[in-house]
C-alpha positions, 0 to 999 in steps of 0.5 A: 715534335719540332725538335725531333723533326729537325733532328730526323736526318741524324736519328737512328736506333743505333745507340751512337746515333740517338744523341741527336735527341738531346736538343729536342729533349731539353727543348721540351722540358724548357718549354714546359717550365717556361709555360709554368713560369707564365701560368703559375708566376705568382707561386714561382715568384716566391723562389726569387731571392728577397733582396732582388726587386721585381719578383713578378717581372723576373719570373715572367722574364725567365719564362719567356727566356726558357720558351725562347731557348726551347724554340731555338734548340727545337728549330736549330736556330742560333743554338750556340748563343741560346745554349751559352745564355741558357748555361749562364741562366742555370748557373745564376740559379745555382749561385743566387738561389741554391747555393744560399740554401745549401749554406743555410742548410749544409746537412740537407741532402736535397738542397745539394742535389738540387744545386748539382742538378741545375749545375748539370743543366748548365753543363749540358747547355755549355756542352751543346754550345761547344768550345772552351765552356764545353769542358767546364760543362762536362766537369759539372755534369760528371760531378753531379752524376757522381753525387747522384750515384752516391745518393742512389747507393744510400737510398735505392728507394728513390725514383730513378732519374734525378734523386729528389724526394719522390720514391719509386711507387709500390707497383713497380716490380723490384722497386728497391732494386732500380736505384742500384743500376741507376747509381752504377751507371751514374758513377761510371759516366761521372768517373769516365767523364772526369778521367776521359776514358770511355766517357762517350759510351758510359754517357750514352748508356746512362742517357738511355737509362734516364730516358727509359725512366721518363718513358716507363715511370714518370709519364705513367705516374703523370697519366695516373695522377695528372698534377703539376708536380707530376709534370715537373718530374717528367720535365725535370727527368727529361731535361736531365736525360737531354743533358746526358745526351748533350754530354755524349754528343760533346764527347763524340765531337771531342773524339772526332776533333782529336782524330781518336 
């Protein structure tokens, strides 16, 4: 709510103006994950690599860092610094946690998806930070989007948003259909961002689709079964939606900057 209030003057129902929700969506997800790090620290600390000392310390430190980033983005204070550091933090997750998992299990699709998911989160943060790192961030998001698209084309029964392990529930009409339009939007946005052609339009429609997935699928699932896992799926997909909105905003700034 704080993030939406801060962005209220820039918001409208025009798809081109909805990009202002990006920081609020990201802040909401970061706050959820930050609180979880502090409440369930004993469980989450098991993810910290064994060779790093002070597992509990780092788990709580990351929780505080996530809450600090959420506060900065929601209140629009020190946004560039917070976004830059947030991108570095997600990149460290990729290098220290997810990359070793991929190397140890190169044939496991889920490990690749989680790696690219967090890489896209880093890219979204850097897209918000702007400057030279924004270009790197856009590429990371585009690569993740193309990978997600391939996963959805091969496994359309996976719940739309981020193709992890949750399947679209049986009560959803045409449950085996929704993976294909989600995969198509992901592919279009990823390729458009890589070649820099109609990228803002493609990213905007992808962001709308992922946002609808949060509202129409993941929040109802959490309401039906209010578990920590359900909350994680809401926050995870909301963070990806916010990431794509940040990409769209970054692409708009690039267009304005070039005068095209």
